[in-house]
Wavefront OBJ file of the C-alpha trace (Angstrom):
o trace
v -16.338 -16.438 17.585
v -13.102 -14.474 16.825
v -12.174 -14.230 13.157
v -8.811 -14.688 11.439
v -7.428 -11.676 9.576
v -4.775 -11.517 6.868
v -3.113 -8.165 6.214
v -1.175 -7.603 2.985
v 1.753 -5.188 3.309
v 4.504 -3.940 1.019
v 8.068 -2.760 1.575
v 8.512 0.496 -0.356
v 11.017 3.284 -0.802
v 10.605 5.922 1.903
v 8.160 8.530 0.489
v 10.195 11.189 2.332
v 13.240 10.441 0.163
v 14.537 13.795 -1.134
v 14.292 14.392 -4.857
v 18.076 14.702 -5.069
v 18.432 11.074 -3.919
v 15.802 9.682 -6.299
v 17.314 7.950 -9.325
v 16.065 5.693 -12.105
v 17.888 2.965 -13.973
v 16.682 3.775 -17.483
v 17.962 0.524 -18.974
v 16.306 -1.693 -16.348
v 13.277 0.615 -16.160
v 13.341 0.528 -12.376
v 13.770 2.878 -9.453
v 17.150 2.633 -7.760
v 17.309 2.374 -3.979
v 18.515 5.616 -2.444
v 21.840 5.012 -0.657
v 21.659 5.407 3.098
v 17.857 5.679 3.188
v 16.170 2.451 4.363
v 12.814 1.334 2.963
v 9.616 1.467 5.009
v 6.330 -0.391 5.270
v 3.810 1.305 2.997
v 1.910 3.850 5.082
v -1.580 2.756 4.042
v -0.613 -0.838 4.843
v 0.264 0.273 8.375
v -3.274 1.680 8.544
v -4.539 -1.772 7.531
v -2.494 -3.381 10.319
v -3.949 -0.850 12.747
v -7.473 -1.715 11.565
v -6.815 -5.386 12.331
v -5.401 -4.520 15.754
v -8.430 -2.366 16.594
v -10.663 -5.351 15.846
v -8.417 -7.524 18.003
v -8.626 -4.988 20.841
v -12.419 -5.373 20.670
v -12.125 -9.161 20.963
v -13.276 -9.753 17.379
v -10.011 -11.214 16.046
v -8.228 -14.383 17.053
v -5.175 -14.228 14.763
v -3.546 -11.606 12.553
v -1.274 -12.884 9.779
v 0.787 -10.429 7.725
v 1.841 -11.336 4.175
v 4.301 -9.494 1.955
v 5.787 -10.155 -1.483
v 9.169 -8.905 -2.625
v 12.910 -9.392 -2.352
v 15.700 -7.823 -0.375
v 13.524 -7.504 2.698
v 14.931 -5.471 5.589
v 13.882 -7.403 8.685
v 13.891 -4.381 10.991
v 11.369 -2.844 8.611
v 9.207 -5.868 7.896
v 8.919 -6.858 11.542
v 7.170 -3.592 12.404
v 3.668 -5.158 12.060
v 4.813 -7.853 14.516
v 6.047 -5.245 16.973
v 2.692 -3.459 16.639
v 0.890 -6.658 17.661
v 0.401 -8.925 14.625
v 0.816 -12.650 15.306
v 2.817 -13.929 12.333
v 4.719 -12.667 9.306
v 4.846 -14.536 5.986
v 7.292 -13.348 3.342
v 7.177 -14.482 -0.265
v 10.850 -13.730 -0.867
v 11.763 -14.296 -4.498
v 14.048 -12.444 -6.899
v 11.449 -12.988 -9.612
v 9.173 -10.479 -7.866
v 11.328 -7.637 -9.194
v 9.602 -8.111 -12.549
v 6.085 -8.502 -11.119
v 3.349 -6.187 -12.296
v 0.076 -5.706 -10.401
v -1.439 -8.844 -11.961
v 1.473 -11.085 -10.971
v 1.547 -9.600 -7.460
v -2.192 -10.157 -7.025
v -1.835 -13.714 -8.313
v 0.985 -14.529 -5.899
v -0.827 -12.940 -2.956
v -3.975 -14.870 -3.812
v -2.142 -18.192 -3.806
v -0.339 -17.298 -0.575
v -3.655 -16.479 1.105
v -5.060 -19.800 -0.089
v -2.000 -21.554 1.341
v -2.580 -19.890 4.716
v -6.030 -21.414 4.494
v -8.071 -20.158 7.413
v -9.093 -16.519 7.003
v -12.263 -14.486 7.355
v -11.100 -10.985 6.463
v -8.321 -9.721 4.183
v -7.121 -6.162 4.785
v -4.945 -4.098 2.441
v -3.825 -0.496 2.289
v -5.833 1.592 -0.167
v -2.754 1.847 -2.440
v 1.033 1.665 -2.342
v 3.108 4.831 -2.181
v 5.543 3.701 -4.884
v 3.213 3.228 -7.883
v -0.095 4.522 -6.431
v -2.126 2.252 -8.715
v -4.416 0.516 -6.163
v -4.739 -2.437 -8.573
v -3.515 -5.277 -6.365
v -6.246 -5.381 -3.668
v -8.976 -5.352 -6.308
v -7.230 -8.156 -8.193
v -6.890 -10.268 -5.039
v -10.582 -9.814 -4.218
v -11.565 -10.824 -7.747
v -9.300 -13.895 -7.769
v -10.518 -15.046 -4.355
v -14.139 -14.345 -5.253
v -14.596 -12.028 -2.265
v -16.762 -8.940 -1.862
v -14.489 -5.894 -1.837
v -14.998 -2.628 0.052
v -12.498 0.162 -0.578
v -11.368 3.264 1.337
v -12.434 2.149 4.810
v -12.075 4.535 7.737
v -13.780 2.240 10.255
v -14.544 -1.499 10.339
v -16.850 -3.377 12.691
v -17.541 -7.102 12.901
v -21.238 -7.899 13.300
v -22.662 -11.429 13.440
v -21.268 -13.157 10.322
v -20.373 -9.989 8.441
v -18.772 -6.548 8.631
v -19.984 -2.969 8.618
v -17.590 -0.470 7.039
v -17.513 3.307 6.967
v -16.244 4.106 3.483
v -14.604 7.468 2.796
v -16.265 9.837 0.311
v -15.124 13.276 -0.833
v -17.904 14.908 1.195
v -18.251 12.487 4.134
v -18.676 8.727 4.315
v -21.114 5.946 3.498
v -21.890 2.806 5.497
v -21.494 -0.501 3.630
v -22.220 -4.031 4.845
v -20.750 -7.277 3.513
v -20.744 -10.941 4.553
v -17.533 -12.676 5.549
v -15.134 -13.618 4.120
v -14.424 -10.236 2.515
v -11.585 -7.943 1.475
v -11.354 -4.336 2.653
v -8.849 -1.644 1.683
v -8.044 0.808 4.463
v -7.399 4.538 4.162
v -5.461 6.877 6.440
v -8.727 8.350 7.729
v -8.827 5.322 10.035
v -6.249 7.111 12.190
v -2.549 7.002 12.962
v -1.072 3.504 13.382
v 0.006 2.765 16.925
v 3.662 2.971 17.888
v 5.326 -0.340 18.729
v 5.910 -0.754 22.448
v 9.238 -1.917 23.875
v 7.578 -5.189 24.806
v 6.229 -5.511 21.260
v 9.657 -4.849 19.773
v 11.251 -7.467 22.020
v 8.538 -9.997 21.149
v 8.950 -9.319 17.418
v 12.728 -9.763 17.668
v 12.193 -13.341 18.846
v 9.763 -14.233 16.061
v 11.054 -15.626 12.789
v 9.062 -14.958 9.618
v 7.859 -17.801 7.429
v 9.647 -17.583 4.069
v 8.101 -18.897 0.867
v 9.183 -18.669 -2.747
v 6.803 -18.261 -5.671
v 7.158 -22.009 -6.284
v 6.160 -22.722 -2.676
v 2.722 -21.236 -3.355
v 2.369 -23.273 -6.557
v 3.290 -20.649 -9.131
v 5.570 -20.958 -12.135
v 6.985 -18.334 -14.479
v 4.094 -18.712 -16.911
v 1.488 -17.961 -14.271
v 3.382 -14.827 -13.240
v 4.058 -13.420 -16.708
v 3.305 -9.676 -16.614
v 0.212 -8.379 -18.374
v 1.602 -4.844 -18.453
v 4.533 -3.732 -20.598
v 6.524 -0.834 -19.156
v 7.911 1.014 -22.175
v 9.649 3.924 -20.460
v 10.350 5.157 -16.925
v 11.868 8.597 -16.375
v 11.934 11.621 -14.094
v 9.948 14.490 -15.659
v 11.997 17.543 -16.581
v 10.469 20.949 -16.030
v 11.579 23.688 -18.432
v 8.927 26.257 -17.592
v 9.980 29.884 -17.907
v 8.736 32.648 -15.662
v 8.064 36.217 -16.736
v 7.732 38.799 -13.984
v 5.190 41.553 -14.728
v 6.058 44.784 -12.965
v 4.425 48.165 -12.575
v 4.667 51.468 -10.722
v 2.269 50.082 -8.104
v 0.002 47.063 -7.571
v -2.764 48.513 -9.740
v -0.372 49.279 -12.584
v 1.161 45.801 -12.332
v -2.345 44.313 -12.510
v -3.127 46.277 -15.686
v 0.164 45.240 -17.268
v -0.568 41.605 -16.377
v -4.020 41.805 -17.968
v -2.539 43.317 -21.144
v 0.124 40.613 -21.295
v -2.435 37.856 -20.852
v -4.552 39.408 -23.590
v -1.536 39.497 -25.933
v -1.152 35.780 -25.369
v -4.907 35.349 -25.951
v -5.337 33.814 -22.525
v -8.163 36.199 -21.632
l 1 2 3 4 5 6 7 8 9 10 11 12 13 14 15 16 17 18 19 20 21 22 23 24 25 26 27 28 29 30 31 32 33 34 35 36 37 38 39 40 41 42 43 44 45 46 47 48 49 50 51 52 53 54 55 56 57 58 59 60 61 62 63 64 65 66 67 68 69 70 71 72 73 74 75 76 77 78 79 80 81 82 83 84 85 86 87 88 89 90 91 92 93 94 95 96 97 98 99 100 101 102 103 104 105 106 107 108 109 110 111 112 113 114 115 116 117 118 119 120 121 122 123 124 125 126 127 128 129 130 131 132 133 134 135 136 137 138 139 140 141 142 143 144 145 146 147 148 149 150 151 152 153 154 155 156 157 158 159 160 161 162 163 164 165 166 167 168 169 170 171 172 173 174 175 176 177 178 179 180 181 182 183 184 185 186 187 188 189 190 191 192 193 194 195 196 197 198 199 200 201 202 203 204 205 206 207 208 209 210 211 212 213 214 215 216 217 218 219 220 221 222 223 224 225 226 227 228 229 230 231 232 233 234 235 236 237 238 239 240 241 242 243 244 245 246 247 248 249 250 251 252 253 254 255 256 257 258 259 260 261 262 263 264 265 266
């Protein structure tokens, strides 16, 4: 019997944003949107969407629901999973999310998943490209009481469970888990498919479901951050470079060794 899959995605600043366009609001302790550069769907989350679509291609999935939390969503960006082939898009669109930490985000996602109701597999990207913490998927799995497998490069549905190839530094390991379960997906799964013209046209006709934090039963107290951000800044590099020269390469090498010895580095 086909399973129902929920994929959690995040709208993030384009990782290709040039350093010259990257700015921080020191007072608000937040990253400022770069003018003229639209946001994107987090790359690892696109891998998670692709993982769900691969399962659907194999006939293992009946419905793919995409959930995202944030504010100021750009519809052309957030509809990309729909144009790739996902069935529905649910947006928890709330200004309060600007102050969410990983705990609050995981809490809101958990309640949204419960509100969706019918699911067998939750897929997330291995981490988000803005903060790179990888806290949220683990928090969602813990709050839902689901087994969690991280860094998947391949997922197969077997009987009433899944078999996952999990990425290691020197290869991969095979892990099995019963359903329902949560899996985080890595880029080793492969490039996400490009939306087709038909997919783009279909997505343009679909309207996302919009919920607020209150719609999923959460109040300000439940979403109070557990993490206090004390300072956010762009590191300043003031390294100085000394060029060691010589009459030839061998002489330059000797001079370098002497200089390093003077500094007691060798």
